[in-house]
C-alpha positions in Angstrom: 0.0 0.0 0.0 1.4 3.3 -1.0 0.1 6.4 0.9 1.2 9.9 0.2 0.1 13.1 2.0 -0.3 16.5 0.5 -1.6 19.7 2.1 -4.3 21.8 0.4 -5.9 24.9 1.8 -9.4 26.0 0.9 -7.8 28.9 -1.0 -6.0 26.4 -3.2 -9.2 24.5 -4.1 -9.8 26.4 -7.3 -6.3 25.5 -8.4 -7.0 21.9 -7.3 -10.2 21.8 -9.4 -8.4 23.3 -12.5 -5.6 20.8 -12.2 -7.7 17.8 -11.1 -7.0 16.1 -14.5 -3.3 16.3 -13.9 -3.8 15.0 -10.3 -6.0 12.2 -11.8 -3.3 11.1 -14.3 -0.3 11.4 -12.0 -2.0 9.5 -9.2 -3.3 6.7 -11.4 -0.4 6.1 -13.8 3.2 5.8 -12.8 4.7 8.3 -15.2 8.2 7.6 -13.8 8.1 3.9 -14.7 8.5 2.3 -18.1 7.4 -1.0 -16.7 3.7 -1.6 -17.6 3.3 -3.9 -14.6 3.7 -0.8 -12.4 0.8 1.1 -14.0 -2.8 1.1 -12.9 -5.1 -0.7 -15.3 -7.7 1.9 -16.3 -9.8 0.0 -18.8 -12.8 -1.2 -16.8 -16.4 -0.5 -17.8 -16.6 2.4 -15.5 -14.2 5.1 -14.3 -15.5 4.7 -10.8 -17.4 6.6 -8.1 -16.6 10.1 -6.8 -18.2 10.6 -3.4 -18.2 14.3 -2.3 -19.2 15.4 1.2 -19.8 19.1 1.4 -20.2 20.6 4.9 -21.2 24.3 5.0 -23.2 24.3 8.3 -22.5 22.7 11.6 -24.5 22.1 14.8 -24.0 25.1 17.1 -22.6 22.9 19.9 -19.5 22.2 17.7 -18.7 26.0 17.8 -17.6 25.9 14.1 -18.2 28.7 11.7 -20.2 28.1 8.5 -18.0 27.5 5.4 -19.4 30.1 3.0 -18.3 29.5 -0.6 -18.1 25.7 -0.2 -21.1 25.1 -2.5 -19.3 26.6 -5.4 -16.3 24.3 -4.7 -18.7 21.3 -4.6 -20.2 22.3 -7.9 -16.7 22.7 -9.5 -15.7 19.3 -8.2 -18.9 17.6 -9.4 -18.5 19.1 -12.9 -14.9 18.1 -13.1 -15.3 14.6 -11.9 -18.3 14.1 -14.3 -16.1 15.4 -17.2 -13.6 12.7 -16.2 -16.2 10.0 -16.5 -17.0 9.4 -12.8 -20.3 8.6 -11.3 -20.7 11.5 -8.8 -22.7 11.6 -5.6 -22.6 14.9 -3.7 -23.8 15.0 -0.1 -24.5 18.3 1.6 -24.4 18.8 5.4 -24.6 15.1 6.2 -24.7 13.9 9.8 -22.2 11.4 11.0 -24.9 8.7 11.2 -25.8 9.4 7.5 -22.3 9.7 6.1 -20.5 6.7 7.6 -23.0 4.1 6.3 -23.0 5.8 2.9 -19.2 5.5 2.8 -19.4 1.9 3.9 -21.9 1.2 1.2 -19.7 2.9 -1.4 -17.0 0.3 -0.5 -19.2 -2.5 -1.6 -18.5 -3.3 -5.2 -16.0 -1.8 -7.7 -15.4 -4.9 -9.9 -16.2 -2.9 -13.1 -14.6 0.3 -11.9 -11.1 1.8 -12.4 -10.8 3.5 -9.1 -12.6 5.3 -6.2 -12.5 9.0 -5.0 -13.8 10.4 -1.8 -13.7 14.2 -1.1 -14.6 16.0 2.2 -15.1 19.7 2.2 -15.3 20.6 5.9 -13.4 21.5 9.0 -11.0 19.1 10.5 -7.9 18.6 12.7 -5.8 15.9 14.4 -6.8 13.1 12.2 -10.5 13.7 12.0 -13.0 15.6 9.7 -16.3 17.1 10.8 -19.7 16.0 9.7 -22.4 18.5 10.4 -23.0 17.1 13.9 -19.7 15.6 15.0 -16.3 14.3 14.0 -15.3 11.2 12.0 -11.8 9.8 12.3 -10.1 9.8 8.9 -8.7 6.3 9.6 -12.3 5.0 10.1 -13.1 6.2 6.6 -9.9 4.9 4.9 -10.0 1.5 6.7 -13.3 0.7 4.9 -11.4 0.6 1.6 -8.5 -1.7 2.7 -8.1 -5.0 0.9 -9.6 -7.1 3.7 -12.8 -5.1 3.6 -13.0 -4.0 -0.1 -11.6 -6.8 -2.3 -12.9 -5.2 -5.5 -10.5 -2.2 -5.1 -7.3 -4.2 -4.4 -4.7 -3.0 -6.8 -6.8 0.0 -7.8 -6.4 3.6 -6.9 -8.3 4.9 -3.9 -8.0 8.7 -3.5 -9.2 10.6 -0.4 -9.2 14.4 -0.5 -9.8 16.3 2.7 -10.2 20.1 2.1 -10.2 21.8 5.4 -11.7 25.3 5.6 -9.7 26.0 8.7 -10.2 29.8 8.7 -13.3 29.4 10.7 -12.4 26.3 12.7 -12.1 26.2 16.4 -8.3 25.6 16.1 -6.9 27.4 13.1 -3.4 26.1 13.9 -4.7 22.7 12.6 -4.1 23.9 9.1 -0.5 22.8 9.2 -1.2 19.4 10.7 -4.2 18.2 8.7 -3.6 15.6 6.0 -5.7 16.7 3.0 -5.0 14.3 0.1 -4.4 10.6 0.6 -3.4 8.5 -2.4 -3.6 4.8 -1.7 -3.3 1.7 -3.8 
């Protein structure tokens, strides 16, 4: 399993959307290798699913500011992933009890798909991301896609993008500690 971390601020999201095709190509095909055995096979019936969680509003008890502007980011991501051939499901202001089962169901069957992408637009820190009513551990999300739980994605790219709008978060210093992009095979 190859996991890489990159940091993306919400101000960089527009650039991320513009360059998502480059990200898509680089993360799925090893451009540094001439060995075809080290490249991802991208010739299945479907490109795959892109699951986008967009959190603008949060329960007041969490003391997190709203993330104005995030809906435009969601729309840009939906459009770009559709252009890349993904089946896109966008979820706005989901509660933890709604999001985790949806992510678990998304791990079910990818036999005919090239890859899987999951994007969270939210607040987050210290290894977790916020749903609209509470936190979700990032490892809880990514563990659902490991080979022992998601056999149909073994040897296929799984990309998790966590865009943290830390400007209004309770702990703005989390910006430098929050892993935003995970590439896994």
